[in-house]
KOLVO-331553 format. One record per residue: residue number from 1; chain; y, z negated, x negated of N, C-alpha, C in turn. Coordinates in nm, 4 decimals, always signed. Layout:
N
<rec NUM A <Y Z X> <Y Z X> <Y Z X>> ...
//
This chain:
213
<rec 1 A <+10.0855 -12.8182 -6.4008> <+9.9899 -12.6921 -6.4114> <+9.9666 -12.6094 -6.3310>> <rec 2 A <+10.0472 -12.4892 -6.3341> <+10.0403 -12.3864 -6.2349> <+9.8910 -12.3292 -6.1917>> <rec 3 A <+9.8823 -12.2938 -6.0846> <+9.7395 -12.1985 -6.0502> <+9.7488 -12.0870 -6.1370>> <rec 4 A <+9.8686 -12.0087 -6.1840> <+9.8372 -11.9031 -6.2421> <+9.8043 -11.9316 -6.4181>> <rec 5 A <+9.7998 -12.0371 -6.4528> <+9.8111 -12.1048 -6.5661> <+9.6436 -12.1430 -6.5744>> <rec 6 A <+9.5755 -12.1969 -6.4697> <+9.4771 -12.2621 -6.4652> <+9.3917 -12.1911 -6.3919>> <rec 7 A <+9.3916 -12.0669 -6.3638> <+9.3037 -11.9393 -6.3307> <+9.1935 -11.9373 -6.4594>> <rec 8 A <+9.0611 -11.9037 -6.3679> <+8.9335 -11.8815 -6.4358> <+8.9493 -11.7560 -6.4950>> <rec 9 A <+8.9283 -11.7795 -6.6173> <+8.9459 -11.6434 -6.7430> <+8.7808 -11.6643 -6.7955>> <rec 10 A <+8.7515 -11.5135 -6.8461> <+8.6082 -11.5293 -6.8926> <+8.5955 -11.5780 -7.0447>> <rec 11 A <+8.4989 -11.6680 -7.1012> <+8.5499 -11.7581 -7.2333> <+8.5738 -11.6716 -7.3122>> <rec 12 A <+8.5333 -11.5442 -7.3152> <+8.6463 -11.4794 -7.4790> <+8.7652 -11.4857 -7.4790>> <rec 13 A <+8.8072 -11.4372 -7.3356> <+8.9387 -11.4395 -7.2892> <+9.0374 -11.5513 -7.2935>> <rec 14 A <+9.0001 -11.6793 -7.2436> <+9.0378 -11.7843 -7.2599> <+9.0771 -11.8364 -7.4378>> <rec 15 A <+8.9542 -11.7984 -7.4969> <+8.9350 -11.8224 -7.6498> <+9.0529 -11.7551 -7.7176>> <rec 16 A <+9.0548 -11.6485 -7.6445> <+9.1767 -11.5630 -7.7228> <+9.2963 -11.6248 -7.6768>> <rec 17 A <+9.3494 -11.6502 -7.5607> <+9.4440 -11.7192 -7.4921> <+9.4971 -11.8446 -7.5608>> <rec 18 A <+9.3852 -11.9310 -7.5989> <+9.4113 -12.0554 -7.6708> <+9.4573 -12.0586 -7.8184>> <rec 19 A <+9.3697 -11.9520 -7.8580> <+9.4255 -11.9050 -7.9960> <+9.5612 -11.8641 -8.0121>> <rec 20 A <+9.6091 -11.7592 -7.9375> <+9.7441 -11.7568 -7.9060> <+9.8383 -11.8238 -7.9383>> <rec 21 A <+9.8027 -11.9565 -7.8387> <+9.9031 -12.0293 -7.8291> <+9.8897 -12.1408 -7.8891>> <rec 22 A <+9.7834 -12.1221 -7.9941> <+9.7691 -12.2253 -8.0979> <+9.8068 -12.1794 -8.2044>> <rec 23 A <+9.8544 -12.0541 -8.2421> <+9.9404 -11.9580 -8.3473> <+10.0893 -11.9864 -8.3296>> <rec 24 A <+10.1137 -11.9961 -8.2006> <+10.2669 -12.0030 -8.1197> <+10.3171 -12.1393 -8.1696>> <rec 25 A <+10.2422 -12.2786 -8.1233> <+10.2692 -12.4021 -8.1966> <+10.2759 -12.4306 -8.3168>> <rec 26 A <+10.1764 -12.3648 -8.3831> <+10.1979 -12.3520 -8.5433> <+10.3430 -12.3328 -8.5777>> <rec 27 A <+10.3258 -12.1759 -8.5497> <+10.5171 -12.1157 -8.6078> <+10.6218 -12.2014 -8.5661>> <rec 28 A <+10.6263 -12.2846 -8.4436> <+10.7437 -12.2846 -8.3851> <+10.7133 -12.4439 -8.4265>> <rec 29 A <+10.6241 -12.5326 -8.4355> <+10.6384 -12.6668 -8.4594> <+10.5638 -12.7550 -8.5579>> <rec 30 A <+10.4764 -12.6655 -8.6444> <+10.4365 -12.6809 -8.7546> <+10.2962 -12.7634 -8.7165>> <rec 31 A <+10.1859 -12.7182 -8.8394> <+10.0718 -12.7373 -8.8348> <+10.0610 -12.9167 -8.7783>> <rec 32 A <+10.1248 -12.9974 -8.8545> <+10.1236 -13.1612 -8.7764> <+10.1036 -13.1527 -8.6474>> <rec 33 A <+10.1434 -13.0788 -8.5389> <+10.1750 -13.0848 -8.3646> <+10.0461 -13.0124 -8.3420>> <rec 34 A <+10.0082 -12.9596 -8.4016> <+9.8719 -12.8550 -8.3374> <+9.7259 -12.9907 -8.3406>> <rec 35 A <+9.7656 -13.0147 -8.1943> <+9.6360 -13.0936 -8.1532> <+9.5768 -13.0538 -8.0414>> <rec 36 A <+9.4503 -13.1069 -8.0251> <+9.4034 -13.0184 -7.8967> <+9.4549 -13.0733 -7.7595>> <rec 37 A <+9.5079 -13.1889 -7.7636> <+9.5679 -13.2523 -7.6487> <+9.7319 -13.1402 -7.6242>> <rec 38 A <+9.7896 -13.1064 -7.7282> <+9.9488 -13.0674 -7.7501> <+9.8608 -12.8921 -7.6988>> <rec 39 A <+9.7218 -12.8581 -7.7683> <+9.7129 -12.6894 -7.7407> <+9.6881 -12.6945 -7.5488>> <rec 40 A <+9.5962 -12.7994 -7.5287> <+9.5977 -12.7803 -7.3880> <+9.7156 -12.7950 -7.2652>> <rec 41 A <+9.8057 -12.8608 -7.3364> <+9.9369 -12.9081 -7.2599> <+9.9954 -12.7610 -7.2675>> <rec 42 A <+10.0045 -12.6747 -7.3714> <+10.1128 -12.5274 -7.4091> <+10.0358 -12.4520 -7.3216>> <rec 43 A <+9.8917 -12.4350 -7.3291> <+9.8491 -12.3303 -7.2687> <+9.8093 -12.3576 -7.1176>> <rec 44 A <+9.8569 -12.4595 -7.0674> <+9.8361 -12.4822 -6.8924> <+9.7093 -12.5167 -6.8788>> <rec 45 A <+9.5945 -12.5654 -6.9226> <+9.4969 -12.5642 -6.9047> <+9.4290 -12.7529 -6.9566>> <rec 46 A <+9.3304 -12.7965 -6.8895> <+9.2833 -12.9090 -6.9081> <+9.2286 -12.9387 -7.0368>> <rec 47 A <+9.2242 -13.0938 -7.0828> <+9.2136 -13.1140 -7.2255> <+9.0542 -13.0453 -7.2215>> <rec 48 A <+8.9917 -13.0996 -7.1602> <+8.8097 -13.0845 -7.1690> <+8.7870 -12.9369 -7.2017>> <rec 49 A <+8.8940 -12.8439 -7.1274> <+8.8966 -12.7338 -7.1653> <+8.8930 -12.6758 -7.3338>> <rec 50 A <+9.0173 -12.7095 -7.3596> <+9.0171 -12.6998 -7.5000> <+8.9286 -12.7745 -7.6135>> <rec 51 A <+8.8586 -12.8537 -7.5502> <+8.7883 -12.9454 -7.6573> <+8.6192 -12.8362 -7.6366>> <rec 52 A <+8.6280 -12.7992 -7.5426> <+8.4732 -12.6832 -7.4876> <+8.4792 -12.6089 -7.5933>> <rec 53 A <+8.6161 -12.5743 -7.6147> <+8.6075 -12.3849 -7.7275> <+8.6162 -12.4633 -7.8431>> <rec 54 A <+8.6609 -12.5596 -7.9073> <+8.6711 -12.5929 -8.0347> <+8.6249 -12.7416 -8.0981>> <rec 55 A <+8.6193 -12.8473 -7.9796> <+8.5168 -12.9508 -8.0645> <+8.6282 -13.0475 -8.0912>> <rec 56 A <+8.7250 -13.0127 -8.2134> <+8.7632 -13.0994 -8.2634> <+8.8936 -13.0234 -8.3144>> <rec 57 A <+9.0167 -13.0871 -8.3760> <+9.1140 -13.0401 -8.4251> <+9.1119 -12.9311 -8.5767>> <rec 58 A <+8.9895 -13.0005 -8.6452> <+8.9443 -12.9147 -8.7215> <+8.8727 -12.8327 -8.6826>> <rec 59 A <+8.8205 -12.7993 -8.6151> <+8.7424 -12.6668 -8.5491> <+8.8458 -12.5635 -8.5260>> <rec 60 A <+8.9680 -12.6114 -8.4572> <+9.0551 -12.5948 -8.3685> <+9.1601 -12.4854 -8.5170>> <rec 61 A <+9.1714 -12.5568 -8.5824> <+9.2105 -12.4941 -8.7143> <+9.1538 -12.3922 -8.7877>> <rec 62 A <+9.0093 -12.4286 -8.8036> <+8.9321 -12.3008 -8.8526> <+8.9011 -12.1901 -8.7825>> <rec 63 A <+8.9421 -12.2216 -8.6802> <+8.8978 -12.1027 -8.5800> <+9.0133 -12.0189 -8.6017>> <rec 64 A <+9.1411 -12.1067 -8.5983> <+9.2773 -11.9886 -8.5848> <+9.3063 -11.9460 -8.7387>> <rec 65 A <+9.2522 -12.0218 -8.8578> <+9.2406 -11.9477 -8.9793> <+9.1414 -11.8217 -8.9733>> <rec 66 A <+9.0528 -11.8496 -8.9146> <+8.9790 -11.6890 -8.9030> <+9.0167 -11.5876 -8.8315>> <rec 67 A <+9.0901 -11.6065 -8.6892> <+9.1523 -11.5306 -8.6353> <+9.2536 -11.4475 -8.7186>> <rec 68 A <+9.3294 -11.5269 -8.7467> <+9.4432 -11.4920 -8.8938> <+9.3925 -11.3925 -8.9738>> <rec 69 A <+9.2822 -11.4448 -9.0435> <+9.2097 -11.3652 -9.1465> <+9.1510 -11.2235 -9.0862>> <rec 70 A <+9.1103 -11.2414 -8.9801> <+8.9924 -11.1177 -8.9029> <+9.1081 -10.9947 -8.8974>> <rec 71 A <+9.2674 -11.0112 -8.8674> <+9.3343 -10.9399 -8.8114> <+9.3843 -10.8905 -9.0172>> <rec 72 A <+9.3818 -11.0143 -9.1066> <+9.4154 -10.9754 -9.2229> <+9.3317 -10.8424 -9.2332>> <rec 73 A <+9.2307 -10.8813 -9.2371> <+9.0798 -10.7883 -9.2883> <+9.1023 -10.6156 -9.2304>> <rec 74 A <+9.1010 -10.6542 -9.1189> <+9.1670 -10.5279 -9.0291> <+9.2967 -10.4290 -9.0430>> <rec 75 A <+9.4124 -10.5188 -9.1244> <+9.5383 -10.4076 -9.1626> <+9.4615 -10.3426 -9.2870>> <rec 76 A <+9.3956 -10.4395 -9.3619> <+9.3623 -10.3652 -9.5156> <+9.2925 -10.2795 -9.4995>> <rec 77 A <+9.1665 -10.2802 -9.3993> <+9.1199 -10.1325 -9.4055> <+9.1575 -10.0474 -9.3123>> <rec 78 A <+9.2311 -10.0524 -9.2185> <+9.2991 -9.9349 -9.1715> <+9.4012 -9.8585 -9.2879>> <rec 79 A <+9.4751 -9.9375 -9.4001> <+9.5255 -9.8834 -9.4392> <+9.4821 -9.8098 -9.5709>> <rec 80 A <+9.3219 -9.8685 -9.6203> <+9.2537 -9.8139 -9.7072> <+9.2090 -9.6573 -9.6789>> <rec 81 A <+9.1982 -9.6901 -9.5265> <+9.0874 -9.5502 -9.4669> <+9.2057 -9.4580 -9.5077>> <rec 82 A <+9.3340 -9.4763 -9.5051> <+9.4227 -9.3103 -9.4804> <+9.4825 -9.3086 -9.6429>> <rec 83 A <+9.4106 -9.3885 -9.7458> <+9.4744 -9.3830 -9.8907> <+9.4130 -9.2549 -9.9418>> <rec 84 A <+9.5101 -9.2125 -10.0169> <+9.4222 -9.0681 -10.1148> <+9.3319 -9.1423 -10.1630>> <rec 85 A <+9.1795 -9.0400 -10.2014> <+9.0984 -9.1255 -10.3402> <+9.1564 -9.1163 -10.4366>> <rec 86 A <+9.2425 -9.2034 -10.5115> <+9.2388 -9.2357 -10.6158> <+9.2672 -9.3949 -10.6751>> <rec 87 A <+9.2415 -9.4330 -10.7682> <+9.2546 -9.5455 -10.7712> <+9.3809 -9.6031 -10.7601>> <rec 88 A <+9.4662 -9.5087 -10.8523> <+9.6059 -9.5274 -10.8454> <+9.6632 -9.5996 -10.7071>> <rec 89 A <+9.6303 -9.5149 -10.6075> <+9.6698 -9.5289 -10.4610> <+9.5965 -9.6167 -10.3847>> <rec 90 A <+9.4628 -9.6489 -10.4180> <+9.3854 -9.7667 -10.3587> <+9.4477 -9.8650 -10.3722>> <rec 91 A <+9.4470 -9.9118 -10.5142> <+9.5153 -9.9865 -10.5923> <+9.6054 -10.0506 -10.5041>> <rec 92 A <+9.6903 -9.9841 -10.4504> <+9.8618 -10.0140 -10.3997> <+9.8708 -10.0471 -10.2758>> <rec 93 A <+9.7603 -9.9152 -10.2205> <+9.7668 -9.9874 -10.0778> <+9.7144 -10.1005 -10.0576>> <rec 94 A <+9.5668 -10.1292 -10.1335> <+9.5277 -10.2774 -10.1051> <+9.5897 -10.4048 -10.0999>> <rec 95 A <+9.6881 -10.3709 -10.2369> <+9.7682 -10.4776 -10.2689> <+9.8795 -10.4905 -10.1498>> <rec 96 A <+9.9468 -10.4011 -10.1597> <+10.0577 -10.3786 -10.0341> <+10.0127 -10.4665 -9.8815>> <rec 97 A <+9.8764 -10.4145 -9.8069> <+9.8361 -10.4205 -9.7293> <+9.7584 -10.5819 -9.7060>> <rec 98 A <+9.7161 -10.6368 -9.8405> <+9.7166 -10.7715 -9.8715> <+9.8436 -10.8769 -9.8489>> <rec 99 A <+9.9600 -10.8380 -9.9174> <+10.0423 -10.8893 -9.9212> <+10.1641 -10.9019 -9.7578>> <rec 100 A <+10.1689 -10.7655 -9.7377> <+10.2199 -10.7579 -9.6363> <+10.1932 -10.8132 -9.4829>> <rec 101 A <+10.0330 -10.8332 -9.4856> <+9.9589 -10.8942 -9.3539> <+9.9361 -11.0671 -9.4049>> <rec 102 A <+9.9742 -11.0994 -9.5128> <+9.9732 -11.2541 -9.5589> <+10.0435 -11.3484 -9.4636>> <rec 103 A <+9.9827 -11.4584 -9.3962> <+10.0699 -11.5224 -9.2926> <+10.0634 -11.6677 -9.3442>> <rec 104 A <+10.2333 -11.7089 -9.3515> <+10.2903 -11.8543 -9.4297> <+10.1944 -11.9259 -9.3266>> <rec 105 A <+10.1568 -11.9296 -9.1832> <+10.1240 -12.0270 -9.1209> <+9.9402 -12.0096 -9.1849>> <rec 106 A <+9.8728 -11.9034 -9.2196> <+9.7357 -11.9588 -9.2919> <+9.7426 -12.0335 -9.3867>> <rec 107 A <+9.8318 -12.0244 -9.5129> <+9.8695 -12.1281 -9.6361> <+9.8832 -12.2732 -9.5113>> <rec 108 A <+9.9634 -12.2506 -9.4468> <+9.9707 -12.4346 -9.4044> <+9.8590 -12.4872 -9.3385>> <rec 109 A <+9.7455 -12.3896 -9.2387> <+9.6682 -12.4181 -9.1794> <+9.5329 -12.4582 -9.3071>> <rec 110 A <+9.5486 -12.4063 -9.4130> <+9.4380 -12.4422 -9.5260> <+9.4825 -12.5664 -9.5692>> <rec 111 A <+9.5894 -12.5610 -9.5856> <+9.6877 -12.7102 -9.6760> <+9.6419 -12.8121 -9.5536>> <rec 112 A <+9.6436 -12.8206 -9.4520> <+9.6197 -12.9609 -9.3525> <+9.4628 -12.9467 -9.3326>> <rec 113 A <+9.3861 -12.8874 -9.4123> <+9.2506 -12.8791 -9.3655> <+9.1852 -12.8915 -9.5410>> <rec 114 A <+9.2613 -12.9324 -9.6235> <+9.2140 -12.9883 -9.7638> <+9.1759 -13.0958 -9.7681>> <rec 115 A <+9.0757 -13.1121 -9.8470> <+8.9869 -13.2388 -9.8320> <+8.8605 -13.2393 -9.7424>> <rec 116 A <+8.9062 -13.1403 -9.6403> <+8.7855 -13.1345 -9.5248> <+8.6603 -13.0616 -9.5984>> <rec 117 A <+8.5371 -13.1548 -9.5655> <+8.4094 -13.0713 -9.6319> <+8.3794 -12.9896 -9.5570>> <rec 118 A <+8.3651 -12.9332 -9.4307> <+8.3674 -12.8425 -9.3367> <+8.4619 -12.6831 -9.3826>> <rec 119 A <+8.5823 -12.7492 -9.3983> <+8.7011 -12.6418 -9.4315> <+8.6477 -12.6090 -9.5527>> <rec 120 A <+8.6052 -12.6952 -9.6851> <+8.5595 -12.6335 -9.8046> <+8.4535 -12.4816 -9.8409>> <rec 121 A <+8.3727 -12.5226 -9.7343> <+8.2662 -12.4362 -9.7362> <+8.2806 -12.2961 -9.6451>> <rec 122 A <+8.3820 -12.3369 -9.5203> <+8.4300 -12.2287 -9.4696> <+8.5221 -12.1675 -9.5358>> <rec 123 A <+8.6060 -12.1902 -9.6249> <+8.6970 -12.1378 -9.7239> <+8.5941 -12.0607 -9.8231>> <rec 124 A <+8.5296 -12.0823 -9.9188> <+8.3881 -12.0456 -9.9952> <+8.3464 -11.9366 -9.9327>> <rec 125 A <+8.2914 -11.9398 -9.7864> <+8.2574 -11.8380 -9.6998> <+8.3899 -11.7229 -9.6709>> <rec 126 A <+8.4513 -11.7058 -9.6831> <+8.5670 -11.6106 -9.6673> <+8.6002 -11.5347 -9.7653>> <rec 127 A <+8.6233 -11.6472 -9.8858> <+8.6111 -11.6081 -10.0585> <+8.4770 -11.4854 -10.0453>> <rec 128 A <+8.3867 -11.5728 -10.0265> <+8.2613 -11.4388 -10.0455> <+8.2662 -11.3118 -9.9903>> <rec 129 A <+8.3508 -11.3191 -9.8923> <+8.3444 -11.1948 -9.7829> <+8.4695 -11.1281 -9.8228>> <rec 130 A <+8.5733 -11.1588 -9.8910> <+8.6583 -11.0514 -9.9610> <+8.6305 -11.0163 -10.0615>> <rec 131 A <+8.5310 -11.1130 -10.1475> <+8.4623 -11.0221 -10.2645> <+8.3872 -10.9155 -10.2456>> <rec 132 A <+8.2972 -10.9198 -10.1302> <+8.2298 -10.7721 -10.0793> <+8.3013 -10.6858 -10.0132>> <rec 133 A <+8.4080 -10.7475 -9.9526> <+8.5054 -10.6279 -9.9020> <+8.5623 -10.5331 -9.9957>> <rec 134 A <+8.6163 -10.6142 -10.1223> <+8.6545 -10.5379 -10.2173> <+8.5802 -10.4704 -10.3126>> <rec 135 A <+8.4538 -10.5562 -10.3208> <+8.3460 -10.4657 -10.4055> <+8.3047 -10.3565 -10.3655>> <rec 136 A <+8.3239 -10.3165 -10.1768> <+8.2849 -10.2015 -10.1280> <+8.4195 -10.1238 -10.1520>> <rec 137 A <+8.5414 -10.1571 -10.1525> <+8.6238 -10.1096 -10.1341> <+8.6467 -10.0231 -10.3059>> <rec 138 A <+8.6474 -10.0800 -10.3648> <+8.6530 -10.0388 -10.5190> <+8.5600 -9.9773 -10.6157>> <rec 139 A <+8.4413 -9.9862 -10.5243> <+8.3158 -9.9404 -10.5759> <+8.3269 -9.8176 -10.6348>> <rec 140 A <+8.3762 -9.6934 -10.5366> <+8.3808 -9.5801 -10.5845> <+8.4477 -9.5104 -10.7036>> <rec 141 A <+8.5332 -9.6582 -10.7545> <+8.6290 -9.6177 -10.8798> <+8.5972 -9.6863 -10.9794>> <rec 142 A <+8.5173 -9.7583 -10.9751> <+8.4483 -9.8575 -11.0752> <+8.2884 -9.7913 -11.1706>> <rec 143 A <+8.3112 -9.7951 -11.2815> <+8.1474 -9.7789 -11.3186> <+8.1230 -9.8572 -11.3643>> <rec 144 A <+8.0577 -9.9575 -11.2855> <+7.9992 -10.0670 -11.3354> <+7.8708 -10.1093 -11.2384>> <rec 145 A <+7.8017 -10.2110 -11.2645> <+7.6888 -10.2486 -11.2145> <+7.7076 -10.3315 -11.0942>> <rec 146 A <+7.6171 -10.3221 -10.9977> <+7.6611 -10.4557 -10.8605> <+7.7116 -10.5271 -10.9021>> <rec 147 A <+7.6385 -10.6223 -11.0145> <+7.6554 -10.7782 -11.0918> <+7.7696 -10.7318 -11.1271>> <rec 148 A <+7.8441 -10.6215 -11.1835> <+7.9764 -10.6416 -11.2854> <+8.0677 -10.6233 -11.1944>> <rec 149 A <+8.0646 -10.5671 -11.1237> <+8.1486 -10.5150 -10.9717> <+8.1538 -10.6383 -10.9261>> <rec 150 A <+8.0570 -10.7349 -10.8830> <+8.0972 -10.8330 -10.7874> <+8.1966 -10.9475 -10.8559>> <rec 151 A <+8.1521 -10.9857 -11.0164> <+8.2460 -11.0546 -11.0806> <+8.3846 -11.0557 -11.1187>> <rec 152 A <+8.3858 -10.8613 -11.1680> <+8.5443 -10.8168 -11.1280> <+8.5912 -10.9020 -11.0385>> <rec 153 A <+8.5717 -10.8858 -10.9250> <+8.5985 -10.9008 -10.7630> <+8.6161 -11.0171 -10.7420>> <rec 154 A <+8.5506 -11.0996 -10.8188> <+8.5624 -11.2319 -10.7847> <+8.7060 -11.2956 -10.8446>> <rec 155 A <+8.7183 -11.2438 -11.0154> <+8.8928 -11.2686 -11.0618> <+8.9717 -11.1882 -10.9421>> <rec 156 A <+8.9239 -11.0514 -10.8836> <+9.0788 -10.9885 -10.8520> <+9.1102 -11.0987 -10.7190>> <rec 157 A <+8.9913 -11.1128 -10.6484> <+9.0109 -11.2352 -10.5168> <+9.1174 -11.3383 -10.5592>> <rec 158 A <+9.0209 -11.4112 -10.6835> <+9.1102 -11.5367 -10.7021> <+9.2525 -11.4997 -10.7523>> <rec 159 A <+9.2982 -11.4008 -10.8089> <+9.4266 -11.3387 -10.8440> <+9.5179 -11.3145 -10.7127>> <rec 160 A <+9.4715 -11.2490 -10.6567> <+9.5300 -11.2287 -10.5258> <+9.5848 -11.3522 -10.4471>> <rec 161 A <+9.4696 -11.4530 -10.4360> <+9.5089 -11.5396 -10.3540> <+9.6470 -11.6409 -10.4373>> <rec 162 A <+9.6289 -11.6327 -10.5812> <+9.6990 -11.7319 -10.6709> <+9.8412 -11.6448 -10.6518>> <rec 163 A <+9.8524 -11.4937 -10.6010> <+9.9894 -11.4406 -10.6459> <+10.0494 -11.4248 -10.5149>> <rec 164 A <+9.9710 -11.4290 -10.4255> <+10.0136 -11.4498 -10.2511> <+10.0797 -11.6172 -10.2483>> <rec 165 A <+10.0000 -11.7111 -10.3037> <+10.0482 -11.8199 -10.3081> <+10.2172 -11.8495 -10.3600>> <rec 166 A <+10.1969 -11.7779 -10.4378> <+10.3486 -11.7714 -10.5658> <+10.4497 -11.6907 -10.4400>> <rec 167 A <+10.4058 -11.6025 -10.3870> <+10.4770 -11.5365 -10.2776> <+10.5558 -11.6058 -10.1380>> <rec 168 A <+10.4351 -11.6636 -10.0991> <+10.4726 -11.7444 -9.9904> <+10.5601 -11.8483 -10.0518>> <rec 169 A <+10.5681 -11.9223 -10.1577> <+10.6723 -12.0246 -10.2027> <+10.7763 -11.9997 -10.2512>> <rec 170 A <+10.7783 -11.8291 -10.2196> <+10.9096 -11.7874 -10.2485> <+10.9798 -11.7560 -10.4143>> <rec 171 A <+10.8414 -11.7750 -10.4993> <+10.9044 -11.7843 -10.6010> <+10.8887 -11.6343 -10.7032>> <rec 172 A <+10.8373 -11.5705 -10.6336> <+10.8007 -11.4007 -10.6397> <+10.8532 -11.3622 -10.5355>> <rec 173 A <+10.9065 -11.2013 -10.5318> <+10.9473 -11.1542 -10.4135> <+10.8299 -11.0682 -10.3651>> <rec 174 A <+10.8133 -10.9999 -10.2697> <+10.6883 -10.9251 -10.1922> <+10.6214 -10.8271 -10.3006>> <rec 175 A <+10.7310 -10.7248 -10.3436> <+10.7183 -10.6386 -10.4111> <+10.6995 -10.6452 -10.5439>> <rec 176 A <+10.7154 -10.7538 -10.5706> <+10.6209 -10.7810 -10.7035> <+10.5366 -10.8292 -10.6987>> <rec 177 A <+10.4697 -10.8840 -10.5913> <+10.3270 -10.9789 -10.5940> <+10.2506 -10.8170 -10.5617>> <rec 178 A <+10.2876 -10.7242 -10.4891> <+10.2249 -10.6225 -10.4514> <+10.2044 -10.5663 -10.5869>> <rec 179 A <+10.3134 -10.5200 -10.6780> <+10.2864 -10.4423 -10.8047> <+10.1893 -10.5121 -10.8858>> <rec 180 A <+10.2205 -10.6571 -10.8880> <+10.1612 -10.7272 -11.0000> <+9.9826 -10.7394 -10.9536>> <rec 181 A <+9.9583 -10.7672 -10.8325> <+9.8244 -10.7396 -10.8003> <+9.7705 -10.5836 -10.8118>> <rec 182 A <+9.8122 -10.4796 -10.8093> <+9.7894 -10.3645 -10.8011> <+9.7893 -10.3421 -10.9560>> <rec 183 A <+9.9017 -10.3937 -11.0596> <+9.8651 -10.3304 -11.1846> <+9.7349 -10.4038 -11.1822>> <rec 184 A <+9.6855 -10.5677 -11.1890> <+9.5513 -10.6220 -11.2264> <+9.4136 -10.5193 -11.1890>> <rec 185 A <+9.4507 -10.4733 -11.0495> <+9.3449 -10.3976 -10.9932> <+9.2823 -10.2774 -11.0673>> <rec 186 A <+9.4201 -10.1369 -11.1315> <+9.4329 -10.0829 -11.2016> <+9.3735 -10.1186 -11.3362>> <rec 187 A <+9.4454 -10.1900 -11.3871> <+9.3678 -10.2504 -11.5696> <+9.2587 -10.2897 -11.5717>> <rec 188 A <+9.1922 -10.3721 -11.4888> <+9.0924 -10.4237 -11.4078> <+8.9755 -10.3222 -11.4894>> <rec 189 A <+8.9763 -10.2273 -11.3673> <+8.8840 -10.1055 -11.3623> <+8.8874 -10.0214 -11.4494>> <rec 190 A <+9.0263 -10.0175 -11.4973> <+9.0190 -9.8934 -11.6072> <+8.9590 -9.9032 -11.7298>> <rec 191 A <+9.0005 -10.0733 -11.7522> <+8.9188 -10.1224 -11.8962> <+8.7843 -10.1260 -11.8908>> <rec 192 A <+8.7472 -10.1732 -11.7679> <+8.5969 -10.1846 -11.7845> <+8.5273 -10.0769 -11.7607>> <rec 193 A <+8.5726 -9.9787 -11.7201> <+8.5523 -9.7891 -11.7574> <+8.5180 -9.7687 -11.8504>> <rec 194 A <+8.6462 -9.7885 -11.9326> <+8.6323 -9.7410 -12.0722> <+8.5220 -9.8061 -12.1442>> <rec 195 A <+8.5399 -9.9538 -12.1271> <+8.3927 -9.9752 -12.2044> <+8.2446 -9.9599 -12.1683>> <rec 196 A <+8.2576 -9.9024 -12.0494> <+8.1050 -9.8503 -12.0016> <+8.1102 -9.7337 -12.0674>> <rec 197 A <+8.1525 -9.6711 -12.0663> <+8.1887 -9.5176 -12.1485> <+8.1425 -9.5136 -12.2744>> <rec 198 A <+8.2348 -9.6644 -12.3232> <+8.2104 -9.6782 -12.5092> <+8.0747 -9.6961 -12.4985>> <rec 199 A <+8.0536 -9.7812 -12.4375> <+7.8782 -9.8182 -12.4578> <+7.7778 -9.7275 -12.4574>> <rec 200 A <+7.8120 -9.6268 -12.3294> <+7.7240 -9.5190 -12.2954> <+7.7240 -9.4172 -12.4408>> <rec 201 A <+7.8340 -9.4262 -12.5231> <+7.8738 -9.3236 -12.6169> <+7.7696 -9.3590 -12.7223>> <rec 202 A <+7.8083 -9.5286 -12.7721> <+7.7489 -9.5645 -12.8675> <+7.5882 -9.5857 -12.8605>> <rec 203 A <+7.4987 -9.5981 -12.7505> <+7.3795 -9.5996 -12.7181> <+7.3234 -9.4694 -12.7369>> <rec 204 A <+7.4253 -9.3466 -12.6946> <+7.3939 -9.2325 -12.7440> <+7.3657 -9.1771 -12.8808>> <rec 205 A <+7.4783 -9.2214 -12.9187> <+7.4796 -9.1905 -13.1114> <+7.3664 -9.2717 -13.1659>> <rec 206 A <+7.3171 -9.4079 -13.1402> <+7.2334 -9.4351 -13.1917> <+7.0866 -9.3489 -13.2040>> <rec 207 A <+7.0785 -9.2808 -13.0212> <+6.9588 -9.2265 -13.0140> <+6.9286 -9.1211 -13.0716>> <rec 208 A <+7.0425 -9.0259 -13.0804> <+7.0390 -8.8738 -13.1323> <+6.9822 -8.8406 -13.2708>> <rec 209 A <+6.9607 -8.9364 -13.3684> <+6.9014 -8.9279 -13.5114> <+6.7643 -8.8975 -13.4450>> <rec 210 A <+6.7496 -8.9722 -13.3416> <+6.5967 -8.9837 -13.2871> <+6.5060 -8.8569 -13.2475>> <rec 211 A <+6.6262 -8.8195 -13.1830> <+6.6050 -8.7220 -13.0813> <+6.5842 -8.6005 -13.2174>> <rec 212 A <+6.6623 -8.5806 -13.3124> <+6.6313 -8.5155 -13.3766> <+6.4800 -8.4616 -13.4968>> <rec 213 A <+6.4374 -8.6233 -13.4806> <+6.3314 -8.6202 -13.5614> <+6.2271 -8.5813 -13.4808>> 
//
């Protein structure tokens, strides 16, 4: 273990180094090879340092998943901030950013944690965050109540996960995945907006005789 590798780093920098090393292990050797012992060896640190940061292998896998997910969200937000302010453009940009930044390692990590109660709760939190993020991004293009938009986004995020899974497994191309998700976003919001306009029109027609009287 070299002195350079073992040199003292601030805690946040050391954690970042360990996560980068963990991602390399997953990419090169697969999730089965990622243990705290292997991480310590590859990063050139003592095993207690790895345990201090992540406690358990499941803790390490969740931290790595969260790191990948944070990068994913940053990519999406940057892309949306530069998109023209039209539903069609935003839907395509969101879909492209989502699919382009999907990391096969994230799916492998999630699969490695299947059945872990802590991971189930963790994944639900991530899903809820994506629903909130989607609601915020799509709110300007949806004539819906907050509750209705939330439920629509639950469906869209679920669809995005399923479509990206098909892409990761090689069943569809990235271009097809992007186009399909964009189409779902556009059609879902357009249909709900039409329904809202129809509802408002019906209410208006019903109330107009009373107004005349």
